[in-house]
C-alpha positions in Angstrom: -21.1 23.1 26.5 -22.3 20.5 24.0 -25.5 21.2 22.1 -28.8 19.5 22.9 -29.1 18.2 19.3 -25.8 16.4 19.7 -26.8 14.9 23.0 -30.0 13.6 21.5 -28.2 11.9 18.6 -25.8 10.2 21.0 -28.6 9.0 23.2 -30.4 7.6 20.1 -27.3 5.4 19.6 -27.8 4.0 23.1 -24.9 5.9 24.5 -24.7 8.2 27.6 -23.3 11.6 26.4 -21.7 12.3 29.8 -20.1 8.8 30.2 -19.5 7.4 26.7 -18.7 10.4 24.6 -14.9 10.1 25.0 -13.8 9.4 21.5 -13.3 5.7 22.1 -15.0 3.2 19.8 -17.8 1.0 21.2 -19.9 -1.6 19.6 -23.6 -1.2 19.8 -26.1 -3.9 18.8 -29.8 -4.2 17.9 -32.0 -7.0 16.7 -34.1 -4.5 14.6 -33.1 -3.5 11.1 -35.3 -0.4 11.3 -33.4 0.8 14.4 -30.1 0.0 12.7 -31.1 2.2 9.8 -32.0 5.0 12.1 -28.6 4.9 13.7 -26.9 5.8 10.4 -29.6 8.4 9.7 -28.9 8.5 6.0 -31.6 10.2 3.9 -33.2 8.1 1.2 -33.2 9.8 -2.1 -36.5 10.0 -4.1 -37.3 7.4 -6.7 -34.9 4.9 -5.3 -35.1 1.3 -6.6 -37.1 -1.2 -4.6 -35.2 -4.2 -3.2 -35.8 -7.5 -5.0 -35.7 -9.4 -1.7 -38.7 -11.6 -0.7 -39.0 -13.6 2.5 -38.2 -16.8 0.5 -35.0 -15.2 -0.9 -34.0 -14.1 2.6 -34.2 -17.7 3.8 -32.1 -19.0 0.9 -29.6 -16.3 0.1 -25.9 -16.6 1.2 -24.8 -14.2 4.0 -22.7 -12.1 1.8 -25.6 -11.3 -0.5 -27.9 -10.5 2.4 -25.2 -8.1 3.7 -25.1 -6.4 0.4 -28.9 -5.9 0.4 -28.8 -4.6 4.0 -26.0 -2.2 3.2 -27.9 -0.9 0.2 -31.0 -0.3 2.4 -29.0 1.4 5.1 -27.2 3.7 2.7 -30.3 4.6 0.7 -29.4 2.7 -2.4 -32.6 0.7 -2.3 -35.9 0.6 -0.4 -37.4 -2.3 1.4 -41.1 -1.7 1.4 -42.4 -5.1 2.5 -42.6 -5.5 6.3 -42.4 -9.2 5.9 -39.0 -8.9 4.3 -37.8 -6.8 7.2 -39.1 -9.4 9.7 -37.5 -12.2 7.7 -34.2 -10.3 7.8 -34.4 -9.7 11.5 -35.0 -13.4 12.1 -32.3 -14.6 9.8 -29.6 -12.1 10.8 -30.3 -12.2 14.6 -28.6 -8.9 15.4 -26.9 -6.0 13.8 -23.9 -4.1 15.1 -22.0 -0.9 14.5 -18.8 0.6 15.7 -19.7 3.9 17.2 -17.7 6.8 18.6 -18.9 10.1 19.9 -17.1 13.2 21.1 -18.3 16.7 22.0 -15.3 18.5 20.6 -12.4 17.0 18.6 -9.3 19.1 17.7 -7.6 17.7 14.6 -3.9 18.5 14.0 -1.1 17.3 11.7 0.3 15.3 14.6 -3.1 13.9 15.6 -5.3 13.5 12.5 -8.8 12.1 12.7 -8.4 8.6 11.2 -11.4 6.4 10.6 -9.8 3.3 9.2 -11.3 0.2 10.8 -14.8 -1.3 10.7 -18.0 0.2 9.4 -18.4 3.3 11.5 -20.8 5.9 12.9 -19.1 9.0 14.2 -20.9 11.7 16.1 -19.3 15.1 16.9 -20.7 18.3 18.2 -17.7 20.4 17.0 -14.6 19.7 15.1 -11.7 22.1 14.8 -9.1 21.5 12.1 -5.8 23.2 12.9 -2.6 23.7 10.8 -2.0 20.7 8.6 -4.7 18.6 10.3 -6.9 16.3 8.2 -9.7 13.7 8.4 -9.1 10.4 6.7 -11.9 7.8 6.1 -11.2 4.4 4.5 -14.2 2.4 5.7 -18.0 2.8 5.2 -19.0 5.6 7.5 -21.8 7.9 8.6 -20.1 11.0 9.8 -22.0 13.8 11.5 -21.0 17.0 13.2 -22.8 20.2 14.0 -20.0 22.7 13.5 -16.7 22.4 11.6 -14.1 25.1 11.8 -10.5 25.6 10.5 -7.8 27.7 12.2 -4.4 28.5 10.9 -1.6 30.2 12.7 0.8 32.7 11.1 3.6 30.2 11.6 1.8 27.4 9.7 4.3 25.5 7.5 3.6 24.6 4.0 2.3 21.1 3.4 2.2 21.1 -0.3 3.1 17.7 -1.8 2.0 15.7 1.2 -1.1 14.0 -0.1 -2.9 13.5 3.2 -2.5 17.2 4.1 -3.5 18.7 0.7 -7.1 18.1 1.6 -9.2 18.6 4.7 -11.1 15.4 4.3 -9.9 12.3 2.4 -12.4 9.5 1.6 -10.0 7.0 0.0 -9.3 3.3 -0.4 -6.2 1.9 1.3 -3.1 1.8 -0.9 -1.7 -1.5 -2.0 1.6 -2.7 -0.6 4.7 -2.7 -2.6 5.8 -6.1 -4.0 8.9 -7.8 -2.7 12.0 -7.3 -4.8 13.9 -10.2 -6.3 17.0 -11.4 -4.5 20.4 -10.0 -5.7 23.0 -12.7 -4.9 26.4 -11.9 -3.7 29.5 -12.6 -5.9 31.0 -16.1 -5.4 34.2 -16.5 -3.5 37.6 -16.2 -5.3 38.6 -19.4 -7.1 41.4 -21.7 -5.9 44.9 -20.4 -6.5 47.4 -22.4 -8.5 50.3 -24.3 -6.9 53.7 -22.7 -6.8 56.7 -24.2 -8.5 59.0 -26.3 -6.5 62.6 -27.3 -6.7 63.8 -30.9 -7.0 64.2 -32.1 -3.4 67.5 -34.2 -3.5 69.7 -31.4 -4.6 67.5 -28.3 -5.2 69.2 -27.4 -8.4 66.5 -28.6 -10.7 62.8 -27.7 -11.2 60.7 -30.3 -9.4 57.4 -29.1 -11.0 56.3 -25.8 -12.6 53.8 -23.4 -11.1 50.1 -24.2 -12.1 47.5 -21.7 -13.3 44.8 -20.4 -11.1 41.4 -22.0 -11.3 38.7 -20.2 -13.3 36.3 -17.9 -11.4 32.9 -19.3 -10.5 30.0 -17.8 -12.5 27.8 -15.3 -10.7 24.3 -16.3 -9.7 21.2 -15.1 -11.5 19.2 -12.3 -10.0 15.9 -13.5 -8.5 12.6 -12.7 -10.2 10.1 -10.5 -8.4 7.4 -13.2 -8.4 4.4 -11.3 -6.8 2.8 -8.2 -8.3 2.2 -5.1 -6.4 -0.9 -5.3 -4.3 -4.1 -3.7 -5.8 -5.4 -0.6 -4.1 -8.7 -1.0 -2.2 -11.9 0.6 -3.4 -12.9 3.8 -1.7 -15.9 3.4 0.7 -19.4 4.7 0.8 -19.4 7.7 3.2 -22.1 10.1 4.3 -20.6 13.3 5.6 -22.9 15.8 7.3 -22.1 19.2 8.8 -25.5 20.3 10.2 -25.0 23.9 11.3 -21.8 25.7 10.2 -18.6 25.0 8.2 -15.6 27.1 7.2 -15.3 29.4 4.2 -13.5 26.6 2.4 -13.3 22.9 3.0 -11.7 20.4 0.6 -12.5 16.8 0.0 -10.8 14.0 -2.0 -12.7 11.0 -3.2 -10.4 8.3 -4.7 -9.6 4.7 -4.6 -6.3 3.4 -3.1 -3.1 3.6 -5.1 -1.8 0.4 -6.6 1.4 -0.9 -5.0 4.7 -0.7 -6.9 5.8 -3.9 -8.7 8.9 -5.6 -7.4 12.3 -5.0 -9.0 14.1 -7.9 -10.4 17.3 -8.8 -8.6 20.7 -7.9 -10.1 22.8 -10.7 -11.4 25.9 -11.3 -9.3 29.3 -10.3 -10.5 31.4 -13.3 -11.6 33.8 -14.7 -9.1 37.5 -13.7 -9.2 39.8 -16.1 -10.9 42.3 -17.9 -8.7 45.9 -16.4 -8.5 48.6 -18.1 -10.5 51.1 -20.2 -8.7 54.4 -18.5 -7.8 57.6 -19.0 -9.8 60.9 -20.1 -8.2 64.6 -20.2 -8.9 66.3 -23.5 -8.4 70.1 -23.1 -8.7 70.6 -21.8 -12.3 67.2 -22.8 -13.3 64.1 -20.6 -13.1 60.4 -21.6 -13.1 58.2 -18.8 -14.1 55.1 -17.8 -12.2 51.8 -19.1 -13.6 48.8 -17.5 -15.2 45.9 -16.2 -13.1 42.5 -17.9 -13.6 39.9 -16.3 -15.8 37.2 -14.4 -14.0 33.7 -16.0 -13.8 30.8 -15.0 -16.0 28.3 -12.5 -14.5 24.8 -13.7 -13.6 21.7 -12.7 -15.6 19.3 -10.1 -14.2 16.0 -11.1 -12.7 12.6 -10.0 -14.0 10.5 -7.3 -12.4 6.8 -7.8 -11.6 3.6 -5.9 -12.4 2.4 -2.9 -10.5 -0.9 -3.3 -8.6 -4.1 -1.8 -10.0 -5.5 1.3 -8.5 -8.7 0.9 -6.5 -12.0 2.2 -7.7 -13.6 5.3 -6.2 -16.6 5.0 -3.8 -19.6 7.1 -3.2 -19.4 10.3 -1.1 -22.5 12.1 -0.1 -22.0 15.5 1.5 -24.8 17.4 3.3 -24.2 21.0 4.6 -26.3 24.1 5.2 -27.7 25.1 1.9 -26.3 28.6 2.0 -22.8 27.2 2.5 -22.7 24.6 -0.2 -20.4 26.8 -2.3 -17.8 26.5 0.4 -17.3 22.8 -0.4 -14.5 21.8 -2.9 -14.5 18.2 -4.0 -11.9 16.4 -6.1 -13.0 13.1 -7.5 -9.8 11.4 -8.6 -8.7 8.2 -10.3 -6.3 6.2 -8.2 -3.0 5.6 -10.1 -1.8 2.1 -10.7 1.4 1.0 -9.1 4.7 1.7 -11.0 6.2 -1.3 -12.9 8.9 -3.4 -11.4 12.2 -2.7 -12.9 14.4 -5.3 -14.5 17.5 -6.6 -12.7 20.8 -5.7 -14.3 23.2 -8.4 -15.6 26.3 -8.9 -13.5 29.7 -7.9 -14.5 32.3 -10.4 -15.4 34.6 -11.4 -12.5 38.1 -10.1 -12.3 40.9 -12.2 -13.6 43.1 -13.9 -11.1 46.3 -12.3 -9.9 49.5 -13.1 -11.8 51.7 -15.7 -10.2 54.7 -14.0 -8.5 58.0 -14.1 -10.3 56.9 -13.7 -13.9 53.3 -14.9 -14.1 50.5 -13.1 -16.0 47.1 -12.0 -14.7 44.0 -13.9 -15.8 41.4 -12.4 -18.2 38.3 -10.8 -16.8 35.2 -12.9 -17.2 32.3 -11.9 -19.5 29.2 -10.1 -18.2 25.9 -12.0 -17.9 24.0 -12.7 -21.1 21.0 -10.5 -20.4 19.3 -8.1 -18.1 15.9 -9.1 -16.8 12.6 -7.8 -18.2 10.6 -4.8 -17.0 6.9 -5.5 -16.3 3.9 -3.3 -16.9 2.5 -0.7 -14.5 -0.9 -1.3 -12.8 -4.1 0.1 -14.3 -5.6 3.2 -12.8 -8.9 2.8 -10.8 -12.2 4.1 -12.0 -13.5 7.3 -10.6 -16.2 7.3 -7.9 -19.0 9.8 -7.4 -19.7 12.6 -5.0 -22.7 14.9 -4.4 -23.1 18.1 -2.4 -26.6 18.6 -1.1 -27.8 16.2 -3.9 -26.0 18.0 -6.7 -23.4 15.7 -8.5 -19.8 16.9 -8.6 -18.3 16.9 -12.1 
């Protein structure tokens, strides 16, 4: 049975614990900034800076700047002490909303991880049980609260080493950037036109009417396309407040890190040169013989395309962890720097095309074409992101 503390917290969000606590997200609204702040229930640290907002600035500031001030106030980054500023914000904003989800018990597994990846969120749980390979992943600003968090492992649990999402129990990370599109690698051109065969003189067939002609030269291969767009930058990690009010396992691990930069696009490979046309066939006309012709020279290979830059890693956010004081030693936090995306690799120059086939009856094959003049150029990898910060019961994590 769910605890009374959890029921009270759910009711404070305007939800019915018996009807609405099903794990589905709902949007709750209020026209009061003070009520909005109570929903998130984030403690304000001592000696916090006072907001510079005034009623006049509230009236003139752009919405994005007001949202920044509101977020700082909600998350305890600043204090708004002037009641007239609060009233001015309520009048200017109109209403505040949050994406809320509540659940009495949530079992988290490898196949069904707890993902909080859309919209600013409030999550309320009475109990969370993390089973073999399960993990919690948060990529948006979030106030996360549960009373009891446990971990269970079966004797048959498989190793998850090397799988980033499953190396930690809780990941507070930015979204990784997408990989850039690679440059196009064109196909080799079609074989060149063959030479005409020799022919006998029509009236009596005993003489050579015209000799065989050489095959046409192969068509040059196309250049590999450049990867024009860089890898996408990783997103910054969010601000998250993670509270376990009553009990947690002997060990719980967190990762705070921005999103990885996306890999740069590879340049396209130059196309192989086209094959030379076959030489025309030779022929015997009475006592006279017309030799087969020379195959055409192969086409030149295309140059390689250039790679593109890897995306930059996102910066870390701010993670505040609150647990029972006697269990703070159970918390292990890694504050990492998100790596930049790998560089896009250069495209390779195309090989020269094959020489055309020798004309039958004494012809010679054509020469192979030369390779392309140059490979494309590599680009540079993305820059790593800056580290964020984390505290456990107010103590900074090194």
